[in-house]
C-alpha positions in Angstrom: 32.8 149.4 23.0 35.4 152.6 23.5 35.2 152.6 19.2 34.7 156.1 17.3 31.5 155.6 15.5 31.4 157.7 12.7 28.4 155.9 11.0 25.0 153.8 11.7 23.0 152.1 9.6 19.7 150.0 9.6 18.4 146.9 7.1 15.2 145.4 7.4 14.5 142.1 7.5 11.0 141.9 6.5 8.5 143.7 4.7 5.9 144.6 7.4 5.7 147.7 8.6 8.2 147.4 11.5 5.9 148.8 14.7 6.4 147.5 18.5 5.1 143.8 17.3 6.3 143.1 14.5 9.7 145.2 13.5 12.5 142.8 12.7 15.7 144.4 11.5 19.4 145.0 12.9 21.9 147.6 13.0 25.5 148.9 11.9 27.9 151.2 13.5 31.0 151.8 11.9 34.0 154.3 12.7 37.9 154.6 12.9 40.2 152.0 13.1 38.8 149.9 11.0 35.6 149.8 13.7 32.5 147.5 13.4 29.4 146.9 15.6 26.6 145.1 15.1 23.4 144.7 17.2 22.5 141.4 18.3 19.1 141.9 19.3 17.1 141.4 15.0 13.9 142.9 16.7 14.5 145.8 15.5 13.2 148.0 18.7 15.9 147.2 21.6 19.1 148.2 19.9 20.7 149.9 22.9 20.8 146.5 24.8 24.1 144.5 23.5 26.3 145.0 20.3 28.9 142.3 19.0 32.2 143.7 17.3 33.4 142.9 14.3 36.5 144.6 13.9 38.6 144.7 10.5 41.6 146.7 12.4 44.2 143.8 11.7 43.6 144.9 7.3 42.2 148.2 7.8 43.7 150.0 10.1 41.9 153.7 8.2 38.3 154.4 9.2 35.3 153.3 7.7 32.4 156.2 7.7 29.1 154.6 6.6 27.4 151.5 6.3 23.9 150.2 4.6 22.3 147.2 4.2 19.5 145.0 2.6 18.0 141.3 3.0 17.6 140.0 -0.5 14.9 137.3 1.0 12.9 139.9 2.9 10.5 138.2 5.5 12.4 134.0 5.0 14.4 133.4 8.5 16.4 130.3 6.7 18.0 132.5 3.6 17.4 136.4 4.1 20.3 136.9 1.5 21.5 139.6 3.8 24.2 141.7 2.7 26.4 145.0 4.3 28.5 147.4 2.9 30.8 149.4 4.6 32.8 151.9 2.7 35.7 155.0 4.0 39.2 155.7 3.2 41.0 155.4 0.0 38.2 153.8 -1.5 37.6 150.7 0.3 34.8 149.0 1.0 34.0 145.7 3.3 31.3 142.8 3.3 29.3 141.0 5.4 26.9 138.1 3.7 26.3 135.9 6.8 23.5 135.7 8.8 24.7 136.9 12.2 27.6 139.9 10.3 30.2 138.0 11.6 32.7 138.2 9.1 34.0 140.8 6.8 36.2 140.6 3.9 37.2 143.6 1.6 35.4 144.1 -1.6 37.4 147.6 -2.8 41.2 146.7 -1.5 41.8 150.1 0.6 44.2 153.2 -1.9 45.6 156.2 -0.3 45.5 156.8 -4.0 41.7 156.9 -4.0 39.0 159.2 -2.7 37.4 158.5 0.8 33.6 156.5 0.5 31.7 159.0 3.2 28.5 158.1 2.5 26.9 154.5 1.1 22.7 153.3 0.3 21.3 150.9 -0.6 18.1 151.3 -3.2 16.5 147.8 -5.3 19.3 146.1 -4.3 22.0 148.7 -5.9 24.6 150.5 -3.3 25.4 153.8 -4.2 28.5 155.8 -2.1 29.7 159.1 -1.8 32.7 161.3 -1.5 35.9 162.9 -2.0 36.9 164.8 -5.0 32.6 164.2 -6.0 32.7 160.2 -5.9 29.9 158.8 -7.0 29.7 155.2 -7.5 27.6 152.2 -7.7 27.4 148.5 -7.4 25.0 145.6 -7.0 27.6 143.6 -4.3 29.9 146.0 -3.0 32.4 144.8 -4.5 32.7 146.2 -8.4 31.3 149.6 -8.4 30.9 152.2 -12.0 31.5 155.5 -11.5 29.5 158.0 -12.0 29.6 161.5 -13.6 28.7 163.9 -10.6 29.3 167.3 -12.6 31.5 168.6 -8.7 34.8 167.7 -7.3 33.3 169.1 -3.6 34.1 166.5 -1.9 30.1 164.9 -0.9 29.5 163.2 2.7 25.7 162.5 2.3 23.3 161.1 -0.3 20.1 159.7 -0.2 16.7 158.6 -2.0 13.1 160.0 -2.1 10.0 160.4 -4.5 11.9 159.0 -7.1 15.2 161.5 -6.6 18.7 160.9 -5.9 20.2 163.9 -3.8 23.9 163.7 -2.9 25.6 166.7 -0.6 28.9 168.3 0.2 31.5 171.3 0.6 30.7 174.3 -0.4 27.4 173.9 0.4 27.5 171.5 -3.0 23.7 169.6 -3.8 23.8 167.5 -6.9 20.5 165.0 -8.0 19.4 162.8 -9.8 16.1 160.8 -11.2 18.1 157.8 -12.5 21.3 158.1 -10.1 23.2 157.3 -13.8 23.0 161.8 -14.7 23.2 164.0 -11.9 22.8 168.2 -12.1 24.6 170.6 -9.8 21.8 172.7 -7.8 22.4 176.5 -6.1 22.0 175.6 -2.5 21.8 179.5 -1.9 24.9 178.4 0.6 28.3 180.3 0.5 30.9 178.6 -0.4 32.7 178.5 3.7 29.5 176.1 4.0 29.6 172.7 4.4 26.5 169.7 4.2 27.3 166.9 6.1 23.8 165.0 6.2 20.6 164.7 3.7 17.3 163.0 4.2 14.0 163.0 2.8 10.3 162.5 3.3 7.5 162.4 1.1 8.4 165.2 -1.1 10.5 167.1 0.7 14.5 167.2 1.4 16.8 168.6 3.9 20.1 168.7 4.3 22.1 170.4 7.6 25.5 171.1 8.1 28.2 172.7 10.3 27.0 176.1 11.6 23.1 175.0 12.2 22.7 175.0 8.4 19.5 173.4 7.0 18.6 173.7 3.6 15.5 172.8 2.4 13.4 171.6 -0.6 9.9 170.8 -1.7 10.3 170.8 -5.7 12.0 167.6 -6.5 15.6 169.7 -5.7 15.7 172.5 -8.3 14.9 174.8 -5.5 16.9 175.2 -2.3 16.0 177.7 0.9 18.4 178.3 3.5 16.2 177.9 6.9 16.7 180.8 9.0 16.2 179.3 12.7 16.8 179.5 16.3 18.8 176.9 17.0 21.9 178.2 17.3 25.1 177.7 15.3 26.1 173.9 16.4 27.5 171.4 14.4 24.3 169.7 12.7 25.8 165.7 11.8 23.0 163.8 11.3 19.5 163.7 9.8 16.6 160.8 9.8 13.0 161.0 9.1 10.5 158.5 10.1 6.9 158.5 8.6 5.5 155.2 10.2 3.6 154.4 13.5 3.6 157.1 15.5 3.5 156.4 19.1 -0.1 158.3 20.6 -2.1 159.0 23.8 -5.0 159.4 24.3 -5.5 162.9 23.0 -3.9 162.0 19.9 -0.3 163.8 21.2 2.7 162.0 20.1 4.4 161.3 23.1 7.9 159.1 23.5 8.7 155.9 24.4 12.5 155.7 25.3 14.1 158.1 27.8 16.3 160.2 25.2 12.2 161.5 24.5 12.6 161.7 20.4 8.8 160.6 19.2 8.3 157.9 16.4 6.5 160.3 14.6 6.0 161.3 10.9 8.9 163.7 11.4 12.5 165.1 10.9 14.5 164.8 13.3 18.4 165.7 13.7 20.9 165.8 16.3 24.0 168.4 16.4 27.7 167.3 17.6 26.9 168.4 20.9 24.4 166.2 22.4 21.7 168.2 21.5 18.6 166.7 19.1 15.7 168.6 17.5 12.3 168.2 15.1 10.6 169.8 12.4 7.0 168.0 10.9 8.3 169.2 7.5 11.8 170.1 7.3 11.1 174.0 7.6 10.1 174.7 11.2 12.4 173.8 14.0 13.0 173.0 17.5 14.9 172.3 19.9 13.8 169.2 22.3 14.0 170.1 25.6 16.1 166.8 26.8 19.3 166.1 24.5 19.8 162.4 23.7 22.9 162.5 26.4 26.0 161.7 24.5 28.1 165.0 23.0 30.2 164.4 20.1 28.8 162.7 18.3 28.4 162.0 14.2 25.6 160.1 12.7 21.6 158.8 12.6 19.9 156.9 11.4 16.1 155.8 11.3 14.2 152.0 11.0 11.4 153.4 9.9 10.1 153.5 13.6 12.9 154.7 15.7 16.5 156.2 15.4 20.0 155.5 16.4 22.6 157.8 16.7 26.8 157.2 17.1 29.6 158.9 17.5 33.4 159.5 19.4 33.9 157.1 22.7 31.5 154.4 22.2 28.8 156.7 22.2 25.5 153.9 21.5 21.4 155.7 21.7 18.4 155.1 20.6 14.8 156.4 21.3 11.7 154.8 20.0 
């Protein structure tokens, strides 16, 4: 596809740990002019082979920035009760509930007076979206949303959840946290007001946020204290971060090795991609290394982990994966 993809999401279809023999899931990518694509493969490990276009440009010629989904009835191939939610400009949301994500219908109607929604995730059947002017809202269906008080008016670009904590990040180094998704606390990220945090992720009790000009901040105390990392990674804009905890592939010496050409190992680690095509890894969010290979795709905009591998998307239909 030639579409500019701005975000990517994953839906697990089984409750079992995903690996090369038991993986079951589907990826979705969204972007400019109402672009929506889903991976045709549902084994969860070969997403790059073919994708299907479900564009909603005829009713929504605007940007979709993020997508998330879940199967309410996992391990049930007959009635999995799937639900995808995509979010974008003007507070718009689009919903798909059919087995192949073929039909997408408006949830919240586009309103140019409303703040753009930049990120979405689902936790235990509830979707959480964040966006411009400090918007945070939640929904169980992607149609009816409840506005939460974020305690910031800065634009928020990403939201994550881990270890019982919600974290959202954005412009001016903004970090807000919540233990229930309802009451949010503004944290001191130690960043300058000119710094922009684009994406955040967590692994165990460690939270990491990345952003423009190579900025990385890390918290290991439930989001209370954030430390800016000093790295030698350069000043490229860091546009995506994800973590993997399951099923490292090991060689005979016990060292992790990769199975696909992009060189990203499915191991217990954080992975970050930048907008020039490079990627970086860290076992703890503190010590970072640049990979000796690149993703092969410049102008990347988003990254997601399925728990056993990664998919990154970007401009001009860029899609790369490693498992």
